[in-house]
N, C-alpha and C positions, 0 to 999 in steps of 0.2 A: 504493500500500500504506500509506503514511504517513497519508494522509487517511482511509483505512478504520479505522485504529487510533484516530485522533483522534475520529471519529464514534462508534465503539464506546465509548470512554472517556466521552465526553460523555453518551451515553445511559445508561450505567451510573450515573454520578453523578446525573443528573437524576431517575432512577427510584428512587434510594436514599432510604430513610426518613430517614437522617441529614441529607441535603441538604434535604429538604422541611421537616423540623422546624427546622433551623437557619435556613432562609430565612423561615419563618413567624415565628419569634421575632424575627428581624431586622426584618421589616416592621412587626410590632406595636410594637416598641420605637422604631423610627424615627418612626412615625406619632404615637404618644403623646408622645414627648419633643419632637419638633419643634413640635407644637401647643402644648404647655405652655411651651416656651422662647420661642415667638413671643408668647404671651400675656404672659409675664413681661417680655419686651422692650417690648411695647406699654405696659405699666403703668410701667416705668422711664422710658421715653421721655416719657410724660405727666407723670410726676413732674419730669423735667428741664425740660420746657416750662413747667409751672406755676411752678417755682422761678425760671426766667428772668423770667417776667412779674411775679413778686412782688418782684423786686429793687428796693429803694428808692434814694433819692438820698443815702444816707449817705456823707459824704465821708471818714469816719474808717475805717469797716469796709468792706471789699470782699469780697463772696462770689463764689466761682467754683465752677462745676458742670461735671462731666465727663459728656458725653453717652454713653449706652451704644452699643456697637458692634453694627451690624446683623448681622454674621457671627458674633456671639456666640451666635446661635441655633443655629449648627452646631458651633462650638467655643467653649465658655464660657471656658476658660482661667482667667485671673485677673480677668476683666472685672468680676465681681460681688464678688470677695473683697477687692480693693484699696481700695475706697471711691470715692465719686463727688463729694464736696463738701468745701470748706474755706473758712475766712474768714481774711483777712489784714488787718493794719494796718501802718503804718510801724514799729510797735513789735515786730512779730513776723512772721516768714516761716514758715508751717507746713512741717514736713519730710515730712508725709504727710497723706493725706486723712483725714477724720474718721470714715470708716466707710461702709458701703454706704448710699447715699442712699435713704431711704425704708424701711430695714429695720424700724424701729419707728415711723416718723412718716408713712409713706405714707398717702395718702388712699384707696388701693385695697387690696383684699384680695389677698394673695399666693396664687398657685396652687401647691399641693402642693410646698412648699419642699424637702421631703426627696427629691423625685424630680428636682430641678434638676441633679443631678450627671450625669445621663444626657443625652448629645447625640450628634450624628453621629460625632464623633471617638471617643467612648467606645464606640459600637457597632462601629466599625472596629477600634479597638485591642483590644477584649476579645471581643465576640461573634463578629465575622467571623473573627478570627484563630483562635478556638477551632473554628469551623466548618471552617476550612481544615485544621486538624489532624485533625479527625474524618473529613474527606473523603479525605485523602492518606496517613494512617498505614498503611493496608493496600494501597496501590497496587501494591507489589511483594511485600511480605511474605506477603500472603494467597495469592497465586498460587504462591509458593514453598512455603508451608505445605501447600497442597492438591495440589501436584504439577502444576498446570496450566502453570506457567511452563516446566517442562522439556519438556512436550509442544509448547508454542508454539515453543520454540527448536529443537526437533528438525525442524520443518518449514522449516528454513533461513531463519527470520525473523532478520534482522540485529538484533543487540542494540541498536545505537545508534538504529535506527528505532523499535524497540519502546519504548525509554525516552523518546525525543523525542515519540512519539505520546501516551504516557501523560501526559507533562509538558504538552504543548499542550492536550490534551483537558481536563485538570483546570484548567489556567490559564484557558481560556475560561469555564468554569463559575464560577471564583472572581471573575474580572473582571466577569462578567455579574451576579453577586450584588451586587458593589459598585455597579455602574451602576444596578441597580434601587433600591438604598438611596438613592443620590445623587439620582436623578431624582425619587423619591418626596418627599424632603426639599425639593428645589427647587420642585416643583410646589405643595406645601403653602405655601411661602413666597410664591410668585408669586400665588396666589389669595387671600392674606390682605391686606386693605387697609392694615394697619399696616407692611408691608414694602415698601421701595422700593430696588431694587438699581441702583447705578451701573455704568457700563462696567468700571471698575477692579475692582469687586467680583465681576463675572462672571469676570474673568481670575483673581482670587484663588480663586474656587470651582473653576475648572479646575485650578489648581496644587494645591489641596487634594486634588482627585480623583486627580491624578497621583501625589502622594506617598503617598496612601492605597493606591493600586494597588501601588506598589513595596513598601510595608510588608507587604501581604498576600502578595506574591510571595516575599518573604523567608521568611515562615513556611511557604509552600507548598514551596519548595525544601528547607528544613530538614526538613519532614515526609517528602519524597521521599527524602532522603538517609538518614534513620533507617529508613525502610521498606526501603531497599536493604540496609543492613548488618545489620538484625535480621530473623531469619527467622520469628519468631512474631508475629502481629498484636497479640496482647494485650500482649506485652512492649514492642513498638514504641509502642503507645498510651500505656502507663504511662511510658515514658521521655520521650515528647513532652510529656505533661502536666506532668511534673516540670520539664522544661526551660522550659515556658511559665510555670509558677508562679514559677520562679527569675527569668526575664527580665522578667516583667511586674510582679511584686510584691516579691520579696525583694531582688534586685540593686539596683533604683532606690532603695529605702529604705536599703539598706546604704551606697550612695553618699552619701546625705544624712548619715547618722551619721558616716561617715569624714570628710567635709568639715567637719562641725561640730567634730570633735575635732582635726583638723589645722589648721583656720583659725579661730582663736578670735576672737570679737568682744568689744569692750569692754562692760563692764557699764554699767548706768544711772548708777551712782555715778561711774565713770570718765568718762563723757560729761559729767556735771555739772562735774566737776573740770576737764576740758579747756576747757569753756566759760568757767569762772571764770578760768582761767589765760590764755586768749586776750584777755580784756578787762582783765586786771590792770594793764597799763601806763596805762590810762585811768581806772582806778577812783577814784583820788584826785581827779582833776579832775571826774569825774562827780559825786562826793559833794559837793564844794564848790559845783558849779553847781546841784545839786538843793536844797541848803540855801538858796542865794540865791533860787532860784525859789520855794520854799515860804515863805520869809520875806516875799517881796513879796506873796504871796497872803494870808498871815495878817494882814498890815498893812492889808488892804483895798484895796491898789493892784494894779497890773498889772506883771508882770515886764518889764524893759526888752527891747527887741527883740534886743539882743545876747545877753542871758541866755537868752531863749526860743529863739533860733536855735541857740545852742551846745547847749542841752538837747536840741533836736531832732536835731542832728548826732550827739551822743554816744549817744542812745537808738537811733537808726537804725543806728549803727555797731555797737552791741552786738547788735542783731538780726541784722546781717549776719555778724558773727563767730560767733554761735550757729548760724546757718544753715550756715556753712562746716564747723563741727564735725558737725552733723547730716548734711550732704552727704557728708562723709568716711566716716561710719558707713554711710550708704546704699551708697556705693561698695564698702566692705568686705563688706557684706551681699550685694551683687551678685556680687562676686568669689567669695564662699563658695558661692553658688548655681551659678556657672559651674564651680567646682571639682567640685561634686557631679555636674553634668552631664557633665563630662569623665571622672570616675571611672566613670560609668554609661554611657559611650559604646558599650559592647558590648551594651546593651539596645536592641533595635529600637523598643520602646515609648517610651523616653526620647527617642530621635532623632526619632521620628515626632511626638511631642508638641511638641518644639521648633519643627519646621517648621509644623505645623498651627496652633499658637497665633500664630505670626508672620504667617501668611496671614490669619488672622481679626482681627489687631490686638488680641489679648487677652493679650499677653505682657508681660513686664516692660519690654521695650524701648519699647512704646507708652506705658506708664505713666511711664517716665523722661522721655520727650518731653513729656508733659503737665506733669510737675513742673518741667522746664526752662522751659516756658512760664509757669508760676506765678512763677518767679524773675524772668523778664523783666517780667512784669506788676507785680511788687512794685517793681522798679526804676522803672517808669513812675509808679507811685503815689508813690514817693519824690521824683521830679522835680516832680510836681505839688505836693506838700507844700512843697517848697523855695520855690515862688513866694509862699507866705504871708509869707515874711520879706523878699521882694524887691519884690513888686508885689501888693498885696492884691486889687486889682481884677482883675488877670489870674488870680489864684488862684481867685477866685469864678467867673469865666467859664470857667475850664479844665474840661474834662470828660475823664474816664478813657475811653480807647478800649475797645471790646469785647474781651473776652479771646479769644484764639485761639492755636493752636499748630500747627505743620506736622506732619501725619501722615506716616508713612513711605510713600514711593512704592511702587508695585507692583514696579517693576524692581529697586529696592533690596532689597525683601523677598525676591525670587527670588535675587538674587546672594548675600544673606546666608544663605540656606538651601541653597545649592549643596553645602556640606560634608555636610549631612544626606542629600541625594540620593545623593551619592557613597558614603557609608557604607552606606546601604540597598542600593544597587546592588552594592557589593562583597560584602556579606553574601550576597545572592541568587546572585551569580556563583560565589562560593566554595562554597556549599552545592550548587549544581547541578553544579559541576565534580567535587566529591567524590562526588556521587551517580552521575555519569556514569562516572567511573573505577572506582568500586566495583562498578557493575553490569556493566561490561565484564569485570571479573575475578571476578565472583561465581560460586561453585560452585552450580549449580542442581539438583544431584542430591539 
């Protein structure tokens, strides 16, 4: 009997115009967005390779470029927004990248930049979640409204089997729609010569698919619950749309506003003052050393090795102290962002975005790993420059190692996102339990 109900519900959903329209919109968006994002990835990757080739042998300035993430074609996150390039010297450690590499200097034409916000994660978060609501809002309420629910239950149909059948039938359709979207995106990526997926990236795609399914189940069980407690389908739909707008748009932005007001960040003027205060104990010595250095240059001679060495030490020390102030600001900014995410933890969309961005390596965590690598590279540059005052021949022969930084492992990404899985699962479980209890007690007259 249960399987009969499941098949009936599946056929009802598959034949409905709302499902066909939702799936058509999903397929069109997935196809267009994936093609555009792959093309954008190809151009950014080419910009990155061109920049690497053009790196000269400048021993003073060292340029570093951040490669685009291949899974950014599915989940853009902050991959394009945070910037991709910077230039350092022993006088300065950049606290942030200079901007999106190639935004205005790319040799290539950018494809439909305004459409770039749409990706697989966007389709799941917005389009499919809306389709789920339109599919399930009248699962119980419409039968109650038209009186068919009473007739079904009169025939000694167990309530729990009826609800489980409706739940399973709709769930198969929802997961099937997600699988169609995912398979379509992956197939487009596989057949494009610019995309090459490693084994770890396949695992990340599977994890992304899993958390996407759990996200949609969350909205499906919520819709089922509202359909149980509200007897009129139109009112159920109106309530669900208002909940959707609140959870997807209003609540996350409200979390950001609250975090910005509760966790204040220092102004630019305060940062400048902190940098000045950090170097204040060395300011007098630095001033005297600079005067001796400049005096030797003006007289047509060369500064002594001791003066040059101390000038280098004080200058690099100031750069390091300035970077510590910038790093403290970055940590506070990250804490503010985490506070906003914590406040918005009841929004499935925020929870889903955190996990999806982590799997695609397009989140702040990956960017911070890159910036940690920048600091280590600057320290290597500093050690190389020190040779100039100890052994000139060794300094001339020394070469800077290629820049690299360790990306987060797949296992670590999964462990880090376990709380997001638990939250989405608990949401789904609570909504289904409420729907189940509500349906068992529901007056069907």
